[in-house]
N, C-alpha and C positions, 0 to 999 in steps of 0.2 A: 454536578461539577466532573470536568473533563481531565483526564490527566493525560501529560503530553510527555513520552518516554523521552529521557535523557540518555544517551550511551554514548556520546563523544561522536557521534554521526549522523547530524538532524540537521534538515532544516527549518530549525525549532521558533528561531521569530518568526518567521513567515507563518508558518501554521499557527503559533500563536496571536500572533497580530489580525489574522483572518478569524479564528474563533471570538476573538472579542470585538472585531466590525459587528459579528451576530449576536453581540451581548450576552454571550455566552459564559460563565464561570469554568476561564481555563486554567491550569497549573502544568508548568514544568518540573515532572518527576525524575529525580536523582536518587530516592531512596528508594528500593524496590520492597523495603516493610509497607512504605503508603500507598503501592498502588491498590492494594484492595482496598480502601477509602472513595476510590473514583467509582463513580456510575458510569463510566464509559473511558477507554483508551485510544490513543490515536500513538501508532508505533511507525512513525516518519523515519526519512531515512536519505541519503546521499553517500555514495562512496563504493568502496568494495563488499562483494559479499561475505567474504572471509575475516576482513578486518571488523566489520560489524558483528559477527558472530562470537569473535573472541573478544570486544567492549563488552558484550553483553553477559560472556560467561563471567568474564572480568567484574562486572560491576554487581552480580548478583542479580542483574535484572532478567536473565533466561527463566530460570525457574518461578519468578514473579509473574512474568509473562504467561508461561505456562500455567501456572495455578489459577490466575485470572481467566484465561480460557474457559479452563473448568467451571467456574462459577453460573458461566450463561450469560452474563453481562456483556453488553457488545464491545465489540473493538476492532480496530481499521488501521490497516496498516496500507502507507503511502510509498509509493516508488519502490526504493529499494527494503523499504517495511513490508509493503507487500510480498515480496519477493521472500523475504524471509521465515513467511508463513510455512513455507513449502518443506520436501524433503532435502533438496540437496540443490547444488550449483556448481556449474560449470567455470564460473568466473577467476581464471588464474589459478587452476588447480580444482582439485575437488572436494568440496566442503559441503559438510551435514547443517541443516536446515534446523527452525524451531517441529518441523513436522507437524503443523496442526492441519494441513492441507496437504492432501496426497499430490503429487507433483512434482517437477525438478525446474532447473531454470538452466535455458541455453542460449546463446549468442544467435543474433539475426544471421542464417546462413544466406550468405552473397549467391551459393550459387540457385536459389529459388527466386531471386529479384534482380531487375531489369537493372543494368549500372548505371541509372539515374538515381538510385537508391541507395544513399550513402549512411553507414555507420558510423556513431549512433542516430538513431531516429531522435530528432531535436525538434521541436518546433509544435506548431498546431494541429490538431488531429481531428476527427471523431470519435465517439467512441458507438456503435451499432448496440443498443444497449437491448436487454430483455426487461419482463416488468421486474422491479422490482422495488423496495422500499428506499434504496439508495438514490434511485435517479428517478424518484416520485416529481410531475410536474415538467422532466425534460425528455427529450426523444432526441438520438445520436447527438448530444452534445459534442460540441468542439472543446478541447480541453489543450492542456499545454504538456507535452512530452518530452523528455531529457532522458535515453538509455541506450545500452547496449545489447541488453540480453532481454529473454521474455518470457514468461511460464508457457509450460506444455503439462495440462493436466485434462482430466475428464471432465467433456462438456455439461456434467452435472454440477459441476464446481464454477462454470463461467456464467458470470450475467452480463456482460459487455465484451465484444469483438472490437477489434481495431486492423484497418487495412495498412499494411507500409508494406510493400514488396508482394507481402501475403499475408493471409487474416492468423492473427494471433490474437490468445487470449490478453484483456484489459483491463477487467473487472473481475470481481471472483467474491464469491458469498458460498458459505457453510455452515448451518447453525448461526451461532450469535457471532461469528468470524466474517468480516469483510476486507475486501484488498483493492486498491485502485493502482494502477503502475502511472497513469499523469498524476501533474499534484495540482489539486484542488485548489489551494493555497495559492496559486499563479495563475490560476484560469478565471480570474473577473467572477462575473456574475454567476454562469453555469455552475463554478467549483464551490463558490460559496454555497450554492443551492444544495450541492450534493453535502457539503458538512453540515448545513443546517438539518436535510433529510438525515444524515447518520444521529445528530442527537434528537433526534426526534423517535428513532428505533426503541423500541422496548425490548 
């Protein structure tokens, strides 16, 4: 049973549909009290970091997600959902995150990039992946990205890097918590394989 968290910031339908393409039992969860009933959860997200944290707080989902993380059951953040796993973001001000993994969200630095690289980073790109259950059967997969901010964190938390003007962390893992910057639900076979791999993590 997979719980897809609804906090009014998500690409819920596409994540839900991708799970069902894999014959997975997935449900969109609005009630934070129900989160603990699921074997694994996905925190999706599209939009601004500050708004997302505000919604997580107002819906009661923040405490439910933190409690779930302590349970040891697998959870994964996608795109904005991955960024929320970290301590803070510089997007439209300074905002505190869930602090489940040490690190901060920063905007792409145009001074480090050739002028041909535009912000946001949008379109298909590769993840140069390390060995991880999340990438089982995949090597440097092409995936679909849409984002203007990325995480800065310790290399020990990183299971995949992407090049866009410079190298940035695009997939992370700490204990039972996983995060991926691109959208697997929009990344065809490679993305479905990542979701399937997540479903097999114990």
